[in-house]
Backbone as CSV, one residue per row, in Angstrom:
resi,resn,N_x,N_y,N_z,CA_x,CA_y,CA_z,C_x,C_y,C_z
1,UNK,68.839,145.410,36.020,69.842,146.329,36.857,69.258,147.785,36.064
2,UNK,68.783,148.415,36.952,68.175,150.291,36.704,69.086,151.039,35.781
3,UNK,69.040,152.260,34.743,69.949,152.451,34.062,70.659,153.699,35.576
4,UNK,71.988,153.724,35.282,73.141,154.884,36.433,73.381,155.559,35.729
5,UNK,73.697,156.887,36.398,74.587,157.939,35.255,75.494,157.953,34.806
6,UNK,76.173,157.106,35.804,77.769,156.239,34.699,77.269,155.095,33.440
7,UNK,76.186,154.875,33.687,75.825,154.194,32.511,75.568,154.426,31.262
8,UNK,74.704,155.965,31.664,74.499,156.804,30.730,75.238,157.831,29.698
9,UNK,76.206,158.095,30.770,77.191,159.131,29.890,78.249,157.807,29.246
10,UNK,78.639,156.294,29.738,79.309,155.256,28.589,78.637,155.363,27.372
11,UNK,77.106,155.593,27.530,75.806,155.002,26.235,76.887,156.378,25.038
12,UNK,76.751,157.107,25.578,76.494,158.665,24.439,77.979,158.424,23.965
13,UNK,79.284,157.982,24.953,80.475,157.611,24.473,80.862,156.905,23.807
14,UNK,80.038,155.817,23.703,79.945,154.948,22.853,79.507,154.797,21.465
15,UNK,79.086,156.230,21.366,78.710,156.772,19.813,79.881,157.132,19.177
16,UNK,81.074,157.985,19.756,81.897,158.230,19.190,82.956,156.990,19.328
17,UNK,82.833,156.066,19.907,84.096,154.739,20.435,83.697,154.087,18.787
18,UNK,82.297,153.791,18.284,81.529,153.349,17.124,82.132,153.689,16.331
19,UNK,81.683,154.892,16.104,81.998,155.556,14.630,82.953,155.710,14.198
20,UNK,84.134,155.762,14.946,85.579,155.673,14.915,86.208,154.418,14.463
21,UNK,85.567,153.577,15.607,85.967,152.278,14.688,85.340,152.016,13.047
22,UNK,84.430,152.167,13.147,83.402,151.438,12.011,83.514,152.200,10.740
23,UNK,83.555,153.658,10.828,83.568,154.893,9.905,84.940,155.777,10.038
24,UNK,85.947,155.689,10.129,86.832,156.170,10.934,87.049,157.565,9.734
25,UNK,86.203,157.379,8.337,86.262,158.988,7.678,85.400,160.078,8.334
26,UNK,84.077,159.709,9.159,83.539,160.301,9.236,84.649,161.491,10.300
27,UNK,83.505,162.848,10.304,84.392,163.898,10.937,83.614,163.879,12.498
28,UNK,84.047,164.839,13.547,84.246,165.261,15.137,82.771,165.344,14.530
29,UNK,82.584,167.091,13.798,81.180,167.544,14.058,79.970,166.476,13.256
30,UNK,80.076,166.104,12.924,79.260,164.694,12.262,78.462,164.047,13.427
31,UNK,79.666,162.855,14.449,79.780,162.506,15.423,78.986,163.377,16.320
32,UNK,79.494,164.532,16.424,78.475,165.133,17.414,76.922,165.222,17.107
33,UNK,76.659,165.434,15.773,75.101,165.604,15.958,74.319,164.350,15.753
34,UNK,75.788,162.768,15.646,74.732,161.771,16.140,74.743,161.654,17.291
35,UNK,75.652,162.327,17.742,75.346,162.096,19.300,74.003,162.769,20.339
36,UNK,73.481,163.988,19.524,72.950,165.206,19.913,71.427,164.135,19.751
37,UNK,71.292,163.540,18.714,70.362,162.982,18.162,69.800,161.605,18.921
38,UNK,70.763,160.762,19.094,70.530,159.673,20.070,70.319,160.180,21.718
39,UNK,71.325,161.219,22.023,70.558,161.782,23.289,69.117,162.302,23.500
40,UNK,68.556,163.098,22.560,67.634,162.924,22.773,66.405,161.625,22.543
41,UNK,67.135,160.760,21.810,66.010,159.486,21.383,65.906,159.205,23.165
42,UNK,67.115,159.173,23.583,67.140,158.086,24.964,66.539,159.237,26.020
43,UNK,66.695,160.379,25.655,65.915,160.899,26.400,64.575,160.690,26.984
44,UNK,63.965,160.660,26.051,62.372,160.401,24.962,62.250,158.470,26.284
45,UNK,63.168,158.202,26.414,62.458,156.992,26.531,61.571,156.800,27.715
46,UNK,60.975,155.673,27.928,60.249,155.767,29.402,60.693,154.679,29.889
47,UNK,61.721,154.162,30.407,62.137,153.197,31.046,62.791,153.099,31.933
48,UNK,62.900,152.406,32.791,63.790,152.154,34.094,65.444,151.152,33.826
49,UNK,65.124,150.343,32.844,66.048,149.066,32.862,67.238,149.124,32.121
50,UNK,68.149,149.299,32.152,69.665,149.103,31.282,69.553,148.647,29.936
51,UNK,69.279,147.422,29.908,69.356,146.524,28.359,68.316,147.394,27.840
52,UNK,67.425,147.962,27.992,66.364,148.913,26.824,67.307,150.300,26.402
53,UNK,68.129,150.320,26.841,69.142,151.685,26.596,70.214,151.239,25.475
54,UNK,70.825,150.001,25.716,71.535,149.828,25.438,71.244,149.295,23.679
55,UNK,69.591,148.778,23.705,69.189,148.562,22.565,69.049,149.259,21.305
56,UNK,68.697,150.231,22.051,68.321,151.896,21.737,69.380,152.426,21.530
57,UNK,70.349,152.182,21.584,71.499,153.072,21.259,71.804,152.758,19.837
58,UNK,72.370,151.171,20.099,73.166,150.190,18.858,71.436,150.097,17.630
59,UNK,70.584,150.143,18.239,69.737,150.505,16.838,69.185,151.254,15.994
60,UNK,69.637,153.022,17.031,69.950,154.025,16.483,71.194,154.351,15.789
61,UNK,72.807,154.123,15.971,73.772,153.796,15.301,73.864,152.866,14.417
62,UNK,72.581,151.814,14.059,72.437,150.910,12.672,71.906,151.759,11.696
63,UNK,70.826,152.488,12.191,69.617,153.622,11.444,70.793,154.156,10.581
64,UNK,71.244,155.054,11.421,72.266,155.802,11.012,72.946,155.665,9.913
65,UNK,74.036,154.404,10.169,75.183,154.102,9.107,73.747,153.323,8.260
66,UNK,73.211,153.280,8.078,72.216,152.305,7.464,72.243,150.745,7.017
67,UNK,73.074,150.514,7.987,73.235,148.528,8.040,72.584,147.860,8.916
68,UNK,72.111,147.037,8.786,71.719,146.240,9.999,72.578,145.718,10.980
69,UNK,73.658,145.341,10.460,74.443,144.350,11.379,76.058,145.459,11.141
70,UNK,76.029,146.188,11.225,77.373,147.195,11.430,78.547,146.381,11.869
71,UNK,78.575,145.802,12.790,79.986,145.001,13.833,80.066,143.722,12.949
72,UNK,79.097,143.594,11.568,79.425,142.451,11.080,81.040,141.263,10.912
73,UNK,81.158,142.552,9.961,83.061,142.300,10.027,83.544,142.511,10.812
74,UNK,83.599,143.068,11.680,84.181,142.612,13.040,83.944,141.755,13.764
75,UNK,82.721,141.197,14.389,82.321,139.768,14.416,83.448,138.630,13.764
76,UNK,83.658,138.837,12.329,84.162,138.056,11.548,85.823,137.366,12.233
77,UNK,85.888,138.634,12.090,87.383,139.356,12.354,88.017,138.647,13.823
78,UNK,87.366,139.049,14.652,87.475,138.429,16.005,87.210,137.087,16.266
79,UNK,86.382,136.701,15.788,86.056,134.917,15.917,87.566,134.270,14.790
80,UNK,87.779,134.810,14.145,89.118,134.270,13.711,90.529,134.546,14.890
81,UNK,90.577,135.753,15.227,91.445,135.825,16.131,90.995,134.722,17.301
82,UNK,89.821,134.587,18.147,90.043,133.152,18.849,90.177,132.398,18.788
83,UNK,89.488,132.053,17.290,90.083,130.572,16.997,91.554,130.079,16.506
84,UNK,92.336,130.756,16.905,93.675,130.369,16.964,94.556,130.583,18.195
85,UNK,93.458,131.408,19.306,93.992,130.627,20.862,93.162,129.292,21.258
86,UNK,92.596,128.247,20.360,92.348,126.938,20.971,93.700,126.245,21.203
87,UNK,94.341,125.915,20.089,95.093,124.899,20.660,96.066,124.935,21.998
88,UNK,95.806,126.374,22.344,96.784,126.644,23.858,95.948,126.353,24.503
89,UNK,94.377,126.805,24.336,93.601,126.144,25.437,93.333,125.211,26.071
90,UNK,93.105,124.581,24.549,93.436,122.804,25.045,94.463,122.573,25.538
91,UNK,95.693,122.848,25.308,96.731,122.458,26.244,96.427,122.888,27.963
92,UNK,95.808,124.109,27.982,95.602,124.292,29.489,94.880,123.012,29.690
93,UNK,93.873,122.894,29.376,92.503,122.085,30.165,93.258,120.546,29.936
94,UNK,93.898,120.147,28.850,94.642,118.667,29.166,95.673,118.681,30.176
95,UNK,96.724,119.769,30.650,97.522,119.625,31.596,96.689,119.997,33.056
96,UNK,95.406,120.353,32.976,95.333,120.954,34.401,94.976,120.298,35.037
97,UNK,95.150,120.327,36.613,94.420,119.750,37.827,93.355,119.420,37.757
98,UNK,92.952,120.710,37.234,90.820,121.032,37.462,90.141,121.795,36.360
99,UNK,90.415,120.579,35.352,89.737,120.677,33.845,88.499,121.904,33.740
100,UNK,87.587,121.304,34.670,86.718,122.409,34.813,86.602,123.349,35.365
101,UNK,86.995,123.199,36.376,87.345,125.158,36.644,88.511,126.153,35.400
102,UNK,89.779,125.018,35.268,89.896,125.814,33.522,89.102,126.087,32.805
103,UNK,88.406,125.198,32.447,86.991,125.637,31.281,86.053,126.715,31.572
104,UNK,86.273,126.513,32.607,84.700,127.774,33.417,85.780,129.219,33.338
105,UNK,87.348,129.088,33.746,87.803,130.647,34.121,88.266,131.074,32.323
106,UNK,88.366,130.236,31.139,88.627,130.250,29.883,87.057,130.871,29.035
107,UNK,86.563,129.960,29.695,85.085,130.905,28.953,84.579,132.353,29.448
108,UNK,85.088,132.412,30.811,85.035,134.299,31.619,86.047,134.729,30.510
109,UNK,87.376,134.055,30.584,88.633,135.242,30.047,87.744,135.217,28.547
110,UNK,87.127,134.538,27.780,86.598,134.951,26.426,85.466,136.370,26.701
111,UNK,85.105,136.709,28.027,84.512,137.850,27.988,85.113,139.361,27.565
112,UNK,86.449,139.058,27.371,87.329,140.132,26.958,87.090,141.176,26.061
113,UNK,86.372,140.232,25.039,85.955,140.697,23.887,84.670,141.415,23.776
114,UNK,84.919,142.856,24.436,83.400,143.725,24.547,83.851,145.401,23.995
115,UNK,83.327,145.639,22.449,83.421,146.865,21.874,82.733,148.512,22.935
116,UNK,81.438,147.443,23.939,80.705,148.296,24.699,81.478,148.944,25.917
117,UNK,81.921,148.628,26.112,82.623,149.253,27.778,84.257,149.901,27.274
118,UNK,84.604,151.008,28.215,85.549,150.967,28.326,87.126,150.481,28.482
119,UNK,86.974,149.530,28.744,87.842,148.072,29.153,88.678,147.985,27.827
120,UNK,90.221,147.991,27.931,90.905,147.852,26.929,90.758,146.189,26.843
121,UNK,90.752,145.597,25.609,90.383,144.314,24.970,91.911,143.866,24.641
122,UNK,92.315,142.600,25.716,93.860,142.577,25.307,93.913,141.097,25.842
123,UNK,92.974,140.211,25.020,92.804,138.621,24.776,94.270,138.240,25.687
124,UNK,95.326,138.617,24.674,96.162,137.457,24.519,97.285,137.976,25.909
125,UNK,97.133,138.950,26.312,97.732,139.386,28.097,96.589,138.223,29.136
126,UNK,95.305,138.033,29.124,94.846,137.518,29.527,95.047,135.921,29.459
127,UNK,95.196,135.505,28.398,95.647,134.232,28.346,97.012,134.011,29.044
128,UNK,98.470,134.472,28.430,99.413,134.116,28.585,99.371,134.131,30.740
129,UNK,98.468,135.058,31.167,98.442,134.919,32.518,97.512,134.599,33.374
130,UNK,97.265,132.914,32.723,96.128,132.542,33.009,97.106,131.326,34.126
131,UNK,95.797,131.306,34.909,95.995,131.016,36.286,94.741,130.156,37.094
132,UNK,94.832,129.037,37.739,92.922,128.787,38.486,93.320,129.844,39.776
133,UNK,93.852,130.299,39.631,93.669,131.523,40.923,93.093,132.636,40.582
134,UNK,92.923,133.201,39.425,92.623,133.845,38.338,91.042,134.915,38.522
135,UNK,90.274,134.004,39.463,88.993,134.425,39.526,88.961,135.606,40.741
136,UNK,88.422,136.459,41.020,88.465,137.402,42.134,87.313,137.549,42.864
137,UNK,86.030,136.869,42.109,85.005,136.060,42.887,84.973,134.834,42.567
138,UNK,84.501,134.017,43.517,85.279,132.348,43.111,84.289,131.295,43.653
139,UNK,83.052,131.206,42.888,81.654,130.674,43.697,82.056,129.263,43.207
140,UNK,83.027,128.599,42.162,83.088,127.366,41.341,82.664,126.041,42.814
141,UNK,82.707,125.993,44.011,82.709,125.092,44.654,81.082,124.854,44.333
142,UNK,80.321,126.052,44.766,78.454,126.172,44.602,78.401,125.649,43.363
143,UNK,78.782,126.062,42.438,78.814,125.902,41.350,78.801,124.554,40.616
144,UNK,79.790,123.410,41.100,79.650,122.255,40.680,78.570,121.490,41.597
145,UNK,78.489,121.950,41.988,77.457,121.114,43.346,76.543,121.529,43.231
146,UNK,76.172,122.833,42.090,74.112,122.816,41.260,74.726,122.387,40.447
147,UNK,75.683,122.169,39.465,75.885,121.616,38.332,75.448,120.089,38.463
148,UNK,75.996,119.728,39.332,74.966,117.485,39.735,73.605,117.928,39.772
149,UNK,73.743,118.437,40.292,72.164,118.784,40.805,70.766,118.981,39.557
150,UNK,71.453,119.419,38.750,70.738,119.797,37.443,70.507,119.496,36.556
151,UNK,69.548,119.479,35.528,69.686,118.384,34.663,69.252,119.286,33.489
152,UNK,68.500,120.560,33.078,68.119,121.849,32.298,69.360,122.198,32.783
153,UNK,70.557,122.937,31.807,71.086,124.309,31.919,71.304,125.004,30.609
154,UNK,70.789,126.215,31.081,70.521,127.407,29.947,71.909,128.048,30.151
155,UNK,72.657,128.254,28.890,74.230,129.272,29.034,73.393,130.291,28.057
156,UNK,73.904,131.631,28.805,73.082,132.692,27.323,74.400,133.557,27.858
157,UNK,74.799,133.357,26.192,75.934,134.192,25.573,75.384,135.389,25.470
158,UNK,77.266,135.829,24.432,77.123,137.062,25.013,77.992,137.587,23.267
159,UNK,79.149,137.754,23.636,80.208,138.379,22.413,80.369,137.401,21.655
160,UNK,80.580,137.645,20.243,80.436,136.823,19.573,81.638,135.980,19.494
161,UNK,82.875,136.316,19.603,84.309,135.836,19.632,84.656,135.145,20.872
162,UNK,84.201,135.931,22.142,83.614,134.992,23.028,82.704,133.526,23.365
163,UNK,82.077,133.211,21.959,81.602,132.052,22.385,82.185,130.885,21.571
164,UNK,83.337,131.783,20.577,84.328,130.669,20.432,85.083,129.791,21.517
165,UNK,84.963,130.057,22.913,85.473,129.750,24.337,84.331,129.385,24.576
166,UNK,83.119,129.462,24.705,82.057,128.660,24.859,81.748,127.408,23.826
167,UNK,82.367,127.512,22.989,82.089,125.896,21.713,83.180,125.155,23.040
168,UNK,83.852,125.476,23.409,84.816,124.674,24.126,84.478,123.648,26.076
169,UNK,83.563,124.962,26.482,82.849,124.140,27.674,81.333,123.859,27.065
170,UNK,80.950,124.146,26.417,79.706,123.208,25.947,80.392,121.848,25.714
171,UNK,81.489,121.488,24.759,82.179,120.163,23.957,82.475,119.081,25.313
172,UNK,82.463,119.852,26.654,83.366,119.618,27.795,81.899,119.148,28.313
173,UNK,81.031,120.048,28.687,79.593,119.680,29.097,78.771,118.286,29.075
174,UNK,79.150,118.606,27.170,77.961,117.422,26.919,78.565,116.020,26.910
175,UNK,80.125,116.308,26.731,80.555,114.677,26.602,80.616,114.233,28.153
176,UNK,80.782,115.376,29.236,80.997,114.504,30.386,80.079,114.483,30.829
177,UNK,78.601,115.061,30.683,77.464,114.851,31.451,76.074,114.762,30.405
178,UNK,76.468,113.347,29.905,75.420,113.288,28.610,74.234,113.026,29.092
179,UNK,73.592,112.896,30.227,72.761,112.605,30.708,71.549,114.226,31.100
180,UNK,72.173,115.016,31.108,72.108,116.598,31.407,71.625,116.911,30.185
181,UNK,70.899,118.194,29.968,70.315,119.357,29.209,70.997,120.441,28.811
182,UNK,71.237,120.566,27.889,72.408,121.815,27.913,72.125,122.506,26.766
183,UNK,71.443,124.378,26.693,71.156,124.807,25.725,71.541,126.268,26.051
184,UNK,71.745,126.765,24.718,73.008,128.087,24.414,72.106,128.706,23.692
185,UNK,71.799,130.071,24.544,70.955,131.021,24.113,71.837,132.405,23.081
186,UNK,71.678,132.691,21.852,72.093,133.720,21.070,71.175,134.586,21.082
187,UNK,71.467,136.118,20.497,70.536,136.584,20.473,69.747,136.511,19.011
188,UNK,68.617,137.026,18.977,67.688,137.004,17.881,67.709,138.061,16.723
189,UNK,68.739,139.224,17.041,69.201,140.026,16.262,70.647,140.922,16.364
190,UNK,70.915,141.571,15.496,71.890,142.389,15.642,72.156,143.416,17.520
191,UNK,72.967,143.499,17.360,72.941,143.930,18.611,74.625,144.148,19.399
192,UNK,75.099,145.488,18.947,76.729,145.529,18.971,77.468,144.082,17.987
193,UNK,78.037,143.341,19.070,79.223,142.491,18.140,78.719,141.437,18.980
194,UNK,77.636,141.169,19.393,76.760,140.143,20.459,76.805,138.460,19.336
195,UNK,76.358,137.547,19.196,76.112,136.570,18.462,75.615,135.989,18.297
196,UNK,74.973,136.256,17.473,73.609,135.779,16.372,73.985,134.428,15.502
197,UNK,72.862,134.155,14.911,72.096,132.917,14.092,73.524,132.747,13.289
198,UNK,74.179,133.731,12.470,75.234,134.148,11.291,76.371,132.815,12.414
199,UNK,76.797,133.880,13.490,78.507,133.984,13.694,78.187,132.147,14.249
200,UNK,76.670,131.870,15.280,76.517,130.657,15.777,76.825,129.190,14.805
201,UNK,76.271,129.685,13.442,76.632,128.745,12.618,78.010,128.795,12.378
202,UNK,78.840,130.118,12.005,79.961,130.037,11.799,81.354,129.235,12.999
203,UNK,80.694,128.995,13.776,81.464,128.623,15.510,81.591,126.973,15.295
204,UNK,80.214,127.004,15.099,79.417,125.602,14.936,79.008,125.161,16.033
205,UNK,78.453,126.162,16.435,77.551,125.512,18.169,76.386,124.516,17.923
206,UNK,75.638,125.110,16.798,74.276,124.102,16.106,75.191,122.352,16.356
207,UNK,76.443,122.113,16.377,76.700,120.671,16.417,77.096,120.170,17.261
208,UNK,77.022,121.416,18.419,77.446,120.467,20.157,75.960,120.728,20.923
209,UNK,75.091,121.590,20.786,73.413,121.536,21.361,72.714,122.145,21.021
210,UNK,71.676,122.166,21.762,70.508,122.873,21.599,70.918,124.339,21.377
211,UNK,70.538,125.049,20.474,70.811,126.675,20.327,69.685,127.448,20.264
212,UNK,68.675,128.318,20.512,67.531,129.084,21.075,68.174,130.500,20.897
213,UNK,67.081,131.401,20.527,67.539,132.939,19.910,66.656,133.529,21.469
214,UNK,67.059,134.440,22.026,66.051,135.162,23.070,66.019,136.880,22.428
215,UNK,66.434,137.663,22.703,65.792,138.962,22.453,67.454,139.754,21.584
216,UNK,66.627,140.563,20.880,67.614,141.346,19.436,68.470,142.698,21.067
217,UNK,69.254,142.287,21.425,69.841,143.208,22.857,71.320,142.835,23.039
218,UNK,71.894,143.893,23.568,73.099,143.570,24.717,72.620,142.905,25.292
219,UNK,72.119,141.787,25.791,71.363,141.515,27.266,70.207,140.701,26.927
220,UNK,69.556,140.731,28.271,68.276,140.168,27.781,66.850,141.071,27.986
221,UNK,66.199,141.376,27.081,64.996,141.781,27.795,63.619,140.692,27.736
222,UNK,63.356,140.554,28.517,62.568,138.771,28.613,61.391,138.990,28.060
223,UNK,60.619,140.405,27.827,59.234,140.493,27.482,59.693,139.894,25.859
224,UNK,60.679,140.535,25.203,60.978,140.516,24.003,61.468,139.434,23.231
225,UNK,61.859,138.283,24.407,62.160,136.845,23.712,60.996,136.652,23.314
226,UNK,61.240,135.046,22.065,59.924,134.439,22.121,59.892,132.923,23.117
227,UNK,58.677,132.612,22.897,57.787,131.639,23.761,58.972,130.291,24.233
228,UNK,59.791,130.156,22.979,60.431,129.507,23.783,61.588,129.533,24.314
229,UNK,62.365,130.739,24.748,63.142,131.053,25.319,62.811,131.494,26.704
230,UNK,61.557,131.471,26.987,60.954,131.835,28.334,60.674,131.407,29.377
231,UNK,60.134,130.207,28.181,59.745,128.777,28.535,60.892,128.114,29.328
232,UNK,62.214,127.706,28.622,63.210,127.326,28.841,63.591,127.931,29.991
233,UNK,64.101,129.649,30.156,64.619,130.221,31.103,63.692,129.769,32.778
234,UNK,62.509,129.853,32.578,61.854,130.026,33.511,61.969,128.350,33.730
235,UNK,62.270,127.236,33.388,62.214,126.151,34.101,63.530,125.540,33.438
236,UNK,64.634,126.236,33.718,65.892,125.293,34.092,66.419,125.702,35.207
237,UNK,67.495,124.305,35.373,67.353,124.141,36.858,68.917,125.082,37.377
238,UNK,69.328,125.531,36.059,70.419,126.173,36.243,70.689,127.190,34.798
239,UNK,71.093,128.190,35.475,71.736,129.229,34.539,72.804,129.787,34.687
240,UNK,73.505,129.848,33.434,74.924,130.657,33.234,75.133,131.822,32.281
241,UNK,74.746,133.287,33.084,74.614,134.466,32.447,76.021,134.929,31.699
242,UNK,76.787,134.943,30.793,77.511,135.021,30.287,78.006,136.714,30.293
243,UNK,79.310,137.639,30.460,79.512,138.961,30.298,78.382,140.129,31.252
244,UNK,78.483,140.993,30.612,78.159,142.244,31.443,76.864,142.738,31.411
245,UNK,76.753,142.554,29.409,74.938,142.938,29.627,74.284,141.563,30.154
246,UNK,74.056,140.903,30.239,73.753,139.730,30.580,73.046,139.928,32.286
247,UNK,74.733,140.525,32.489,74.348,140.766,33.862,73.365,141.800,34.623
248,UNK,73.654,143.037,33.786,72.611,143.783,33.731,70.923,143.755,33.442
249,UNK,71.173,142.844,32.990,69.930,142.452,32.687,69.195,141.258,33.918
250,UNK,69.754,140.741,34.207,69.535,139.664,35.101,69.523,139.810,36.402
251,UNK,70.269,140.901,36.963,71.137,140.762,38.421,69.457,140.674,39.272
252,UNK,68.598,141.213,38.925,67.139,141.365,39.258,65.983,140.713,38.688
253,UNK,66.207,139.633,38.372,65.157,138.870,37.449,64.431,138.218,38.811
254,UNK,62.807,137.744,38.274,61.918,137.627,38.948,61.583,136.205,38.283
255,UNK,61.746,135.980,37.253,61.145,135.345,36.538,61.444,133.625,36.390
256,UNK,62.315,133.430,37.476,62.912,131.892,37.574,61.895,131.149,38.802
257,UNK,62.356,129.608,38.484,61.243,129.102,39.408,62.173,128.680,40.657
258,UNK,62.009,128.213,41.319,61.871,128.462,42.855,63.168,128.225,42.985
259,UNK,63.682,126.619,42.630,64.836,125.893,42.912,65.616,125.851,42.281
260,UNK,65.582,126.750,40.901,66.887,127.148,40.158,68.174,127.844,40.510
261,UNK,69.202,128.133,39.773,70.339,128.634,40.510,70.725,129.727,39.072
262,UNK,71.165,130.503,39.195,71.615,131.911,38.577,73.132,131.750,39.003
263,UNK,74.049,131.844,37.936,75.493,132.026,37.956,75.427,133.259,36.474
264,UNK,76.507,134.317,37.377,77.630,135.444,36.343,78.587,135.206,36.097
265,UNK,79.020,134.712,34.840,80.559,134.573,34.190,80.990,136.009,33.412
266,UNK,81.737,136.788,33.796,81.708,137.854,33.218,83.237,138.918,33.830
267,UNK,83.958,139.508,32.936,84.834,140.374,33.259,84.527,141.298,33.526
268,UNK,84.701,142.270,34.425,84.293,143.899,35.336,85.112,144.813,34.287
269,UNK,84.388,144.764,33.684,85.152,145.889,31.924,84.589,147.521,32.499
270,UNK,83.710,148.115,33.703,83.959,149.343,33.691,83.460,149.755,35.214
271,UNK,84.179,150.688,35.627,84.432,151.210,37.393,83.079,150.773,37.799
272,UNK,82.010,151.089,37.048,80.571,150.344,37.902,80.702,149.210,38.290
273,UNK,80.129,148.047,37.343,80.186,146.853,37.724,81.401,146.501,38.639
274,UNK,82.508,147.292,38.801,83.644,146.167,39.315,82.914,147.015,40.772
275,UNK,82.762,147.785,41.472,82.418,148.818,42.250,81.062,148.131,42.821
276,UNK,80.432,147.402,41.685,79.442,146.952,42.876,79.570,145.862,42.857
277,UNK,80.646,144.504,42.463,80.686,143.048,42.816,81.968,144.257,43.942
278,UNK,82.620,144.919,43.800,83.683,144.971,45.383,85.196,144.356,44.954
279,UNK,85.091,144.737,43.346,86.804,143.785,42.857,87.136,144.909,41.873
280,UNK,88.636,145.043,41.507,88.882,145.560,40.281,88.599,145.444,39.513
281,UNK,89.055,146.585,38.595,88.842,146.629,36.822,89.683,145.357,36.079
282,UNK,88.814,144.655,35.360,89.418,143.788,34.698,89.400,142.360,35.392
283,UNK,89.077,142.305,36.722,88.476,141.298,37.623,87.551,139.882,36.549
284,UNK,87.975,138.858,36.885,87.160,137.648,36.424,86.197,137.105,37.787
285,UNK,85.076,136.845,36.839,83.891,136.541,38.421,83.193,135.711,38.208
286,UNK,82.842,134.494,38.850,82.139,133.657,39.000,81.555,133.523,40.603
287,UNK,80.065,134.153,40.266,79.390,134.587,41.183,77.740,133.930,41.050
288,UNK,77.205,133.229,42.068,76.067,132.591,42.476,75.484,133.933,43.048
289,UNK,73.700,134.338,41.937,72.707,135.237,42.374,72.275,134.495,43.499
290,UNK,72.122,135.129,44.747,71.563,135.150,45.790,70.412,135.670,45.729
291,UNK,69.758,134.015,46.335,68.285,134.674,46.408,67.707,135.113,47.502
């Protein structure tokens, strides 16, 4: 997805949000100076695509703070918060007339964890209001058909705490479809609160399926990913893209094989993305990318 005016203003606003969250003692004057420096850096970039700007923003914030992974402690806290909901979520699945649909919706609800959008994080409310009717865009029937006809399935992860819910989905997939290959992609380095190898190990994802690394960005920057990721992406029968950052990276991707299918699983957490899908802010989306 190309950079949009709303996206650029949101990126600059994230500087203030990040410093108030991670360094609450920093003065407003210092934040303004940081914003100026980052605006200059972003203005000098010769790129059209949104993921490059998100990567540059959070790398600049990490450099200013002098921390490689400034969100590390918050990621750990959010993982622990997400783990508290596992018994409730398993009950929802066990009692559901459609366990797979329930699991898909749960995986999308996990996308609530996001500090890169203006949307309010309210996971408890999302879970309390859980319903099989929650999807504003529902391509589930198409997904089931494509899943049945696929052998190699790539799931591209997003936020760290969200991956706690993804593990439930991966466990169901590997147990229910033992003849299929499921691969889960994480970030190759810190990018806001997205999942890296450290968090994947803490959540136990390596025990469930094959884990690969993509790019160190809040989304997928294809040419920065290693050869393993590129080959798996190009040869996957089915790709599940989690979250807004991955959607912004892949909505116009051209590197897929002819007969593969791509689905976006996300919560619409900003007005621009909500308008792009034609849904209300906060809506849950399971959308097949049309070829």
